[in-house]
N, C-alpha and C positions, 0 to 999 in steps of 0.2 A: 751377144746376138739379141736383137729386139724381138720379143714375142708378140704375136698377133693379139690385138685387143679384143676382136670379136671371136677369133677362132681358138685362142689359147685355152688349153684345158687346165693347166696347173700353174705353179709359180716357179717353174724350173729355170735353171741357167745351165747352159752347156758350154764346153770349151774345146779347144783343138786337141786332137789325139795324136799329134805328130811325134811326141816323144815315145809312143808305145812301140815295143818290139813286135814283130810279126806273130800272129796267132799260131802259125804252124809250129813254132818252137815251144809252145806251152806244154809243160809237164805237170799234171794235177798235183797239188799239194806243195809245189815249190814256189818260194818267194825269190824274186830278183829285185835289187834296188840299186840306186845310184844317188850320189849327193845332188841336192837341189836347193836353190835359193828362192824362197817365197818372196814375191814382189807385191807387197800390199798395194791395193788400188788407191788408197788414200795418200800414197807418196811417202809413207813412213819407212823406216829402215828395213832392209831385207832381213829375212829370218832363215837361219840354216835349218834344212830339213832333208828328208830322203824321199825320192820318188820311187815307188815300188810297184811290182805287179805280182799277183797271185793267180796261178792257174787253177781252175775248178772245172768239174764236168758241166757241160751245157745242161744235162739232165742228170741229177744225182741218182736216179733209178737206173741209169745206164752209165756206170763209172768207166767202162771201157770205150764209150762212145766219144764223140767230139768234145774237145775242151775249149774253154774261152778264158780270157784273162781279165782280171779286175785290177784297176789302177788305184793307188792310194798315195797320199802324202803323210809322212810320219814326222812329227816333231818329238824328239827324244827328250826325256827329262834328265836332269842332273841329280835328282834326289837319290840319296844313298839307299833308301828302302822304298822304291816306287810302288804305288798302288796299281790296281788293275788297269791295263791300257784302256783309254777311253776312245770309242769309235764313233765318229760323227756320221749320221745317216741323213742325207739331204732330202729335201722335199721334191714335189713334182706331181706324179712320177716324171722323171726326165732330168731332175736336178743333178748337178755335179758337186760332189764333196770337195774335190781338189780345186774347183773353181771357187767354191765358198771360202776355202781356206785363205784366199787372198782378199777377202772382202770384210764385211762388218762383223763377222763372227770371230775373226782372228784374235782380237783382244781376249775373248773368253778362252780360246785355245791356249794362249800364252799363260793365262792364269792357271789353267789346269795343268800345264806342263811343268809347273813348279813341284808337282808331286806325282805325276803319271805321264806316260807317253800319250800323245794325242794322234789318232789316225783318222784322217779325212778320207773316207772310202767313196770311190765311184762304183755304184751298184752296177749289176750286169746290164749291158746295153746302153750305159750312160757315160757321159764325160770322156775321160781318157781310156776307159775300158774298151776292150776289143772282143767282138765287133761292137761298134757304137751304132745303134740302130736308127740312124737318120733315114728319113723317107725322101725319095726323089720327087720331083714335080713341085708345082706351086698351085695355089688357088688362083683362078682367073674368073672372078664373078663380075657380072655386069654392073656398070656404074649408073645406068639410067633408070634403075628401078630399085625400090627398097628391098632389103633383105627379108626374106620370109623363111620360116622354119623348114618347109619342105625343100626349098631351093638350096639352102645351105646344107641340109642333111644329105641331099643327093650329091653335093660336092664332096662331103666327107666320105661318103661311100665310094666314090670314084677314086679318091686318094688312097683309101684303105685297100681297095683291090690292087691298085698300082704298087703300093708299098709291100703288100703281102706277096705279090708275085716276084718283086725285086729280090726280097730276102729269101724266099723259097728257092729261087734259082741258084742262090749262093749257099744252099744247104743249111740255112738257119731254121731251127725249130722254134717259131715264135711262141708256141704254146708253153715252152720252157721258161719264158721270161715272165714269171709270176712271183708273187710275194713269198710263197713257201720255198721256192728254189733260192730266192735271195736270202732267206733266213738260213738255209743250209750253207750258203756261201759264207755267212758270218761265222758259223761254227767251223767251217774249213779254215777261215782266217785265224781263229783262236788256236786251232791245232797247229797250224803252220808257224805261229808265233811261239808256240811251246809254253803257253801260260794257262793256268787253271781256270781263270775267269776273265771276262771282258766287262767293262762298263759301257753303257750305251747313252749317247747324247743324240737327240733327233728332233727334227722339225717337220710338221705337216705330214705328208705321206711317209716320211722317215719314221714317224711315230707308229704308223700302221705296220711297217716292217719290224720295228723294235718289239711291238707287242706280239707279232707272230713268232719272232725269235724267242721271246720269253716263254710262249706257249710250248714250243717244240724243244727248247734247250734251257729250261729254267736253271738247272744246276751250273750252267756255263755263264750265267749273267750275274755279276756282282750287285749292280744297281743301275738305275737309269734316270735321266732327266729328259722329259718329253715336252717340247714346246708346240702348242697347237695340236691337240690330241685328235687323232683319227682312229677310232677303235675298229674292231674287226668287222662291224656292220655299219660303218660310217662312210664308206667310199662314195656312196651316192648321196649328194647333199640335199638338205631339206629347204624348200622355198621359204618356210616360216623363219628360219634363222637369218636370212637376208632381210626379210621384212622387219624383224626385231631390231637389226642394226639401223635400218633406215628410220625406224621410229625413234631410236636414240639420237640420231642426227637431227631429227625434227625437234627434239627437246633442246638440244644444244643450240640450234638456230634461234629458238624462242628466247633463249637466255643471252643472245648476242645482239645488242641494240642496233648496230649498223645493218645487220641482216634482217632482223625482225621487222624493222620499219619498211623494208622493201619486199619481204617475203614472210607474211604472218604465219604461213604453214609450209614447211619444206615438203612434207608428204603431199599436201594439196598441190604444190607446184609440180611434183613428179607426176601425179595423176592427170593434171591439166595438159602437160606436154605430151605424155603418152597418148592421151585421147586425141589430141590435135594431130599427132603423127599417124595415128590409126585411121582417122578420117581423111586426112590429106597429107601425104608425104611431102617433105620439103626438099627443094634443090638448094645446095650450098656449095661453095668452093672449098675444096680440101687440098692440102699440100701433099704431093707424092714424095715420100721420103727417099725414093731411089733417084729421082731426077730433080727434085726441088720445084717441079712445075705445079701450078695450080690447076685443078681439074674440077669440073662440076660433078657432084655426087648426089644422088637421090637417097634420102634416108627416111626410115619409117620407124614404127614402134619397136620392132624386133631389134633393129640396130641399137636403139637407145636402151633397151632392156639389157642386152649383152654388154654394152658400154658401161652402164651403171654397175652391173655385177662385178666387172673387173676392177672398177675404181674403188670397190670396197675392200681391196686387198691390203692396203697400207694406210697409215695415218696421213702421209703426204698426199696420197690420192684422195682420201676421204675429205681432206681439208679443201679440195678444189670443187667438190660436188655441188654445194649450194650455189657458188658463184657461176658454175657452168649452167645450172638450171635457171638462175636469174637471167643469164645471157639468152638462153633459149626462150624464156618468157617474153623477152624483148625482140625475138625474131632472129637471133644470131646463132646459127647452127654450124659455124665453121669448125669448132673443135670436134664435134660429133662427125662431121663430114671427113675431116682428116683422119680420124681414128678408123672410120669405116673404110676409107680408101686403103689405108695400110692393111687392114684385115683382108679385104677382098683380093689383094694381090700379094699375099704373104706366102712364105714357105710352108710346106706340110709339117705338122708337128711330128716329133720322133715316134717311132712305133711303140716304145715303152709307155708313152702316155696312155695308150689304149690297151696293150696287152696286160699291164698291171691292173688297170681299173676294171677291165672286162672280166678278168679271171677272179678278182676279189668279189665282184658282183654285189648283190644285196639280197637280204631275206625277203620273203613275201610280205612280212609285216612292215618292213622298211619301205618297200615299194608302195604299199597301200597308204602309208602315211604321206609319202610324196604326192600321190594322186589326190588325196583329200585336201592338201594344202594349195594346190595349183591355183584354184579359182579364188582363193582368199588373199593372194599376194600380188603385188604390182609387177614383180619380175617373172612370175609364172615359170614356164619351162626353161627360161634362160638361166635359172639358178644352177643347173648342172648340164646344160646343153653342150655337146650332142649325146651325152650319156643318158641312158644306156642304149639308145636307139641305134647307135652305129656298131654295136658289138657283133651283131650277126654278120656284118660285112668283113670283119676281121677273122671270123671262124674260130673265136676263142671261147671255150666253154668255161663257165664259172667253176671255181673250186667247190668242194662239197659243203653242206651246211655246217659241218664241224668247224670249218675255217671261220665262219661268221658267228659262232657261239660265244657267249661271254667267257672271259678268261679269269681263272682264279690262280693267284700266285703269291708267294711270300717274298718275292723280290722287292726290295725297297725302291719305290718309284716316286719322283716328284713330277706331278702333272701340272703344267703351266698353261693357263688359258687367259684370253683377253676379252674384256667386256664388249669391244667393238669388232670382234672376230666373227664374221659371218660364215667363213669357210670351215673353221673348226671351233665351234662355239663352246662356251663353258659347260653346256649340258652334255657334250661328248665326254669330257673329263669326269664329270660327276657319275655318269653311267659306268665308265670303265673302273673308276676308283672303288666301286662297290666290291670288286673282286680282289682288291689288294689291301689286306689288313695292315701292311707296313707302308702303304702309300700315303703321300701328302699332296694337298692341293694348294696351288698358288694362283691367285686371281690378280691379273694385271689390269688395274683400273685405266680405261682409255686405251688399252692395248689392242691393236688390230692384228691381222694375220701375219704380215711380214715382220720379222725380228722379235716381236713380243718383248719379253723381259730381258733377253740377253744383250740388247743394245744399251741398257742402262747399267751404270756401275754397280748399283745395289743388286740388280737382277743377276749380273755376272757373279757377284760375291755369293749370293744364295745358291746358285747352281754349282759353283765350285765347292762350297762347303758341303753340299749334299753328296756330291761325287766323291769327296774326300772321306765321307763317313760321319761327318758331324751332324748334329741335330739341326733341323730347320723348323722354327716355331712360327715364323711369319706366314700368315694366310693371305695377305693382300699387299700389293705393291702399287704405288701411285706413279703415274707418268707425269711429265710436265703438262701444264695447262694447255688444253686443246685450242688451236686457233684455226681460223678459216682464211683462205686466200680468195680475194674478191676482185676480179678484173674490173678495171675502170674506176673503182672508188678512190684510188690513189690520186686521181685528178680532182676530186671534190674536196678542196682544201678546207672549206668551212666545216664539213662533216668530220674530217680527220682531226681538226683542232678541237672540235667538240668532244671527241672520244678521248683525247688526251695523249695517247701514244700510238703512233703509226709505225709499223714495222715494214719498211720497203724491201722488196726482193728484187733480184736482177730481172725478173719478168715484168716489173712494174706493177706488181700486185701489192695489196696491203693486207697484212695479217694482224689479227688482234686476238686477245684471250677471250675465253667464253665469259 
């Protein structure tokens, strides 16, 4: 399912819940499972696994109240003396562990399965778990005017009221879909499996959940590997972290001859285009993904700020940013128009995107830091929009200040960060690591938010060794040389010959090393 570029909150992926049994049959503490063949999305050979469900209380303070079911995929190990089962916690919020299991993280799962079971968990309200808290309705924002904060926020409030009423009528307690309840689910899973400890493997929001689990159930956690760290007080993002990554991209552009001769300053180009759209919004043709039709869309500064924020999620997306800004400097806003068109007519995000974030909240110090940075950065409020302004429409109260306090634990944890990760920057890991005397830090040079180190063979090896209990002394991991994709330059044969090696892509772009 394609997530909205403007309206998407996280980096979640969701999948069909059709294999799940009815919630009415759920008995808390009981696991049911059936054989399942994992079908990797890269077309590689199928993998034998189990698809299971665990019933848990919707609210652990009311054990005799309604129950819900969590889905998971389990790859069993053939090791004669297996280690603690390793549980994968997906990001988002809203991501699906069972969906991830058939994607790019599967090679890491298979390496881990040489010595331990791997369990890809769908957290409460997500993926194949029941209920899966999808929201009804769609955004239907006008195309003849640029997006502005108040207009989009009002639409988010309308969708929140609609979704809140939809699930309340079905007896769902949305306030129970928070990180502490999910942490208690993980402890229920450990008990149902009958094992003394679990190991945790997590990414992005999943690291936020993993840390909450360590706080509440330290004795139940053997060790953890966390990719893209989101500590207890990091759920609201800092504008400065996005500005820092844009500054790094600016430096990369300056070291790339084919780009530097056309765009001496990437940050300067960003500021020029943002100011242009602020003064005079642009009308451009965008492609409607639902019909394939071309439609005129008026785009403005806020459209571009949100578009840029979301393109900072992965190396592939970052590689496109300078070329897109080069096109906009030349008056071509088609990509921005298509993205904005998709966003304005997108499905509502799932409820857990909001219930998890709003309940985690932020400390007064964190919010003050956000406010202080808004005027100093080019993306401003877009860094974390629509959070936290939409939370009152959901009626979700934040967990207490103890939830956001620093964590101290002796659990061995490998904290993995990327130098190009604006969403969960290295400073997050550094802050959390201070409370983990047995923790280790691994910095991925050139790593962006999505995938980080586990997409690299060496990164998978380090994560596997750590989860197995071996020592990891490496502090840095290099990624392949970064390259940019530049629309149109592939047709400039003289320039391509001058550079020496042109890497053509199916899109007709030309990529080249820094």
